C-alpha positions as CSV (number, residue, x, y, z in Angstrom):
1,M,1.0,-17.5,3.8
2,S,-0.8,-16.8,7.0
3,K,-4.6,-17.2,6.9
4,Q,-5.3,-14.5,9.4
5,G,-6.8,-11.2,8.2
6,V,-7.6,-12.3,4.7
7,T,-11.3,-12.3,4.0
8,P,-12.7,-13.4,0.6
9,G,-14.6,-10.7,-1.1
10,I,-14.0,-7.9,1.4
11,D,-12.9,-4.5,-0.1
12,S,-10.4,-3.1,2.4
13,C,-9.4,-0.2,0.2
14,R,-10.3,3.1,1.7
15,T,-9.5,6.8,1.5
16,L,-8.2,7.9,4.8
17,I,-8.6,11.7,4.5
18,E,-11.1,13.4,2.2
19,G,-9.7,16.5,0.3
20,C,-6.2,16.4,1.7
21,P,-4.3,19.1,-0.2
22,P,-0.5,18.9,-1.0
23,I,1.8,19.7,1.8
24,A,3.3,22.5,-0.2
25,E,-0.1,24.3,-0.2
26,H,-1.3,23.8,3.4
27,R,0.0,22.7,6.7
28,I,-1.1,19.2,7.6
29,P,-3.3,19.0,10.7
30,A,-2.2,16.7,13.4
31,D,-5.1,14.3,12.9
32,T,-4.4,14.0,9.2
33,A,-0.7,13.4,9.8
34,A,-1.5,10.7,12.3
35,A,-3.9,9.0,9.9
36,L,-1.5,9.0,7.0
37,A,1.8,8.3,8.8
38,P,1.3,4.5,9.1
39,A,1.1,4.2,5.3
40,F,4.3,6.3,4.8
41,K,6.0,4.2,7.6
42,A,5.0,1.0,5.8
43,L,6.5,2.2,2.6
44,G,9.7,3.2,4.4
45,D,10.8,-0.4,4.5
46,P,12.7,-1.4,1.3
47,V,11.1,-4.9,1.1
48,R,7.6,-3.4,1.5
49,L,8.3,-0.7,-1.0
50,Q,9.4,-3.4,-3.5
51,L,6.4,-5.6,-2.7
52,M,4.1,-2.5,-3.2
53,S,5.8,-1.9,-6.6
54,M,5.3,-5.5,-7.7
55,I,1.7,-5.4,-6.6
56,A,0.9,-2.0,-8.2
57,T,2.5,-3.0,-11.5
58,A,0.9,-6.5,-11.7
59,P,-0.3,-7.0,-15.3
60,Q,-3.8,-8.2,-14.3
61,G,-4.1,-5.6,-11.5
62,E,-3.4,-8.3,-8.9
63,I,-0.6,-10.8,-8.1
64,C,-0.5,-14.1,-6.2
65,V,1.7,-14.4,-3.1
66,C,3.2,-17.4,-5.0
67,E,4.8,-14.9,-7.4
68,L,5.9,-12.4,-4.7
69,T,7.8,-14.7,-2.4
70,P,10.4,-16.1,-4.8
71,A,11.5,-12.5,-5.7
72,F,13.1,-12.1,-2.3
73,R,15.8,-13.9,-0.3
74,L,13.5,-14.0,2.7
75,S,11.4,-16.7,4.3
76,G,7.7,-17.1,3.6
77,P,6.7,-15.9,7.1
78,T,8.8,-12.7,6.7
79,I,7.1,-11.9,3.3
80,S,3.7,-12.6,5.0
81,H,4.6,-10.2,7.8
82,H,5.4,-7.4,5.2
83,L,2.3,-8.1,3.2
84,K,0.2,-8.0,6.4
85,T,1.7,-4.6,7.2
86,L,0.8,-3.3,3.8
87,R,-2.7,-4.7,4.2
88,E,-3.3,-3.3,7.7
89,T,-2.3,0.2,6.5
90,G,-4.8,0.0,3.6
91,L,-2.2,0.1,0.9
92,V,-3.3,-3.3,-0.5
93,E,-6.2,-5.6,-0.3
94,A,-6.1,-9.4,-0.3
95,E,-8.4,-12.1,-1.4
96,R,-7.9,-15.8,-0.6
97,R,-8.6,-18.2,-3.5
98,G,-8.2,-21.8,-2.5
99,T,-4.6,-22.1,-1.2
100,W,-3.3,-18.8,-2.5
101,V,-3.8,-15.2,-1.6
102,Y,-4.0,-12.5,-4.3
103,Y,-3.0,-8.9,-3.6
104,R,-4.3,-5.7,-5.3
105,A,-3.1,-2.1,-4.7
106,C,-5.5,0.4,-3.3
107,P,-5.3,3.2,-5.8
108,G,-7.3,5.7,-3.6
109,L,-4.8,5.7,-0.8
110,L,-1.7,5.6,-3.1
111,S,-3.2,8.6,-5.0
112,Q,-3.8,10.4,-1.8
113,L,-0.2,9.9,-0.6
114,A,1.1,11.1,-4.0
115,T,-1.1,14.2,-4.0
116,L,0.1,15.0,-0.5
117,L,3.7,14.9,-1.7
118,T,3.0,16.9,-4.9
119,V,5.2,20.1,-5.2
120,E,4.6,22.3,-8.2
121,T,7.7,23.5,-9.9
122,P,7.5,27.3,-10.5
123,A,7.5,28.2,-14.2
124,P,10.8,29.8,-15.4
125,A,10.8,33.5,-15.5
């Protein structure tokens, strides 16, 4: 696991856009689209989507990289690259504890992305 970009005790979770309504209700302004697109792009990769799922569903709210890496037929550096992408887009935060790095999902940004994609189904007539 790469040591770069992992700072103990730093909360990297953030909300990118305050009060962003669902796309079915309002057109997304260009600056909002530019701010949120990297997170959607990060989740567009199958490995990163699986990693995000594993991190978000971790029983204790966090998971060690040592539990993530064996789940894939990829090298450690490749997994580290994918985790770095998730971290840089604000989807996860990481904390180094000794040799290992633990990952937690950033619920604020995930909730924001989910809200943006929400489409209400009209009630049957």
